[in-house]
C-alpha positions in Angstrom: 9.7 22.2 -13.5 8.5 25.8 -13.0 11.0 27.7 -10.8 12.1 24.6 -9.0 15.7 23.5 -9.4 16.7 19.9 -9.5 18.5 20.5 -6.2 15.3 21.9 -4.6 13.3 18.9 -5.7 15.9 16.4 -4.4 16.3 18.2 -1.1 12.6 18.7 -0.3 11.8 15.1 -1.4 14.6 13.8 0.8 13.5 15.9 3.8 10.0 14.6 3.5 11.2 11.0 3.3 13.5 11.6 6.2 10.7 13.1 8.3 8.4 10.3 7.5 10.9 7.6 8.5 11.8 9.5 11.7 8.2 9.9 12.6 7.6 6.1 12.1 10.8 5.2 13.9 9.9 7.4 16.9 6.8 5.2 17.5 9.3 2.5 18.4 11.8 4.6 20.2 14.4 4.7 17.5 15.6 6.9 14.6 15.9 6.6 10.8 19.7 6.7 11.2 19.6 3.7 13.5 17.3 1.8 11.1 19.6 2.6 8.2 22.5 1.3 10.2 20.7 -1.9 11.2 19.9 -2.5 7.6 23.6 -2.0 6.6 24.9 -4.6 9.0 25.1 -8.2 7.8 22.7 -10.0 10.1 24.5 -13.4 9.8 28.2 -12.5 9.8 28.4 -9.0 11.1 30.1 -6.2 9.3 33.6 -4.7 9.9 33.2 -1.4 11.6 35.5 0.2 9.0 33.2 -0.9 6.1 30.0 0.6 7.6 30.8 4.2 6.8 31.5 3.7 3.1 28.5 1.4 2.8 26.3 4.1 4.3 28.0 7.1 2.8 28.7 8.5 6.2 31.6 10.1 8.0 33.3 8.0 10.7 32.6 10.5 13.4 28.8 10.5 12.8 28.7 6.7 12.5 30.7 6.3 15.8 28.0 8.3 17.7 25.2 6.2 16.1 27.1 2.9 16.9 27.7 4.0 20.5 24.0 4.7 21.0 23.1 1.4 19.4 25.4 -0.4 21.7 23.9 1.3 24.7 20.4 0.3 23.6 21.5 -3.3 23.2 21.0 -3.4 19.4 24.6 -4.3 18.5 27.7 -5.8 20.0 31.3 -5.4 18.9 33.4 -8.5 18.5 37.0 -8.9 17.4 37.4 -9.7 13.7 38.8 -13.3 13.5 40.4 -12.5 10.1 42.0 -9.3 11.3 43.1 -9.0 14.9 43.1 -5.2 14.7 39.6 -5.0 13.4 36.1 -5.1 15.0 33.0 -6.7 13.6 29.6 -5.2 14.4 27.0 -7.9 15.1 23.3 -7.5 15.7 21.9 -8.7 19.0 18.5 -10.5 19.0 16.9 -7.2 19.9 18.9 -5.6 17.0 17.6 -8.3 14.6 14.1 -7.5 15.7 14.5 -3.8 15.1 16.2 -4.6 11.8 13.1 -6.5 10.7 10.9 -3.5 11.7 13.1 -1.2 9.6 13.2 -3.6 6.7 9.4 -3.8 6.8 9.0 0.0 6.7 11.4 0.4 3.8 9.6 -2.3 1.8 6.2 -0.7 2.6 7.5 2.7 1.3 9.0 1.0 -1.8 5.8 -1.0 -2.6 3.6 2.1 -2.1 5.7 4.2 -4.5 5.7 1.3 -7.0 1.9 1.1 -6.8 1.6 4.8 -7.6 4.4 5.4 -10.2 4.7 3.5 -13.5 7.7 1.2 -14.0 8.9 3.5 -16.8 8.9 6.6 -14.6 10.7 4.7 -11.9 13.3 3.5 -14.4 13.8 7.1 -15.6 14.1 8.3 -12.0 16.8 5.7 -11.3 18.7 6.7 -14.5 18.5 10.4 -13.5 19.7 9.8 -10.0 22.5 7.5 -11.2 23.6 10.3 -13.7 23.6 12.8 -10.9 25.8 10.6 -8.7 28.2 9.9 -11.5 28.6 13.6 -12.4 29.2 14.4 -8.7 31.6 11.5 -8.2 33.6 12.3 -11.2 33.7 16.0 -10.3 32.0 17.0 -13.6 29.8 19.6 -12.1 32.3 22.0 -10.7 35.8 22.1 -12.0 37.8 22.7 -8.8 40.5 24.8 -10.7 37.8 27.1 -12.1 36.3 27.9 -8.8 39.5 28.4 -6.7 39.6 32.0 -5.3 42.6 34.0 -6.2 
């Protein structure tokens, strides 16, 4: 890993993936963020708007902007949640389902291509490493907040 930190490898890899997906999505007048959102919405029953942020690991304000644009483009519609009168369910329109299938196809193509070029053992190791990183971050085991508080 000569001179390349784990952070650098993760960041540059993600930026390349992000760019690839956005370039592909642009061919169909959409974005990676929209595709990711479409894939996070239950195509049959809809998804509570309050559940989408945590599912996607996004802040509510960023998600609100994406949902507003998706609604303007006719990809989604908001309906009252029959189980919770205060809540809203996000449902895919027919056009949204079509774009969701496009997004799903692109993700599966990426996934299959990587699987065809990387051994199952290496992929398993990659998954274990990423899960460890997430666990360490989630459990605040990288930076002890008390140690790094400025005095």
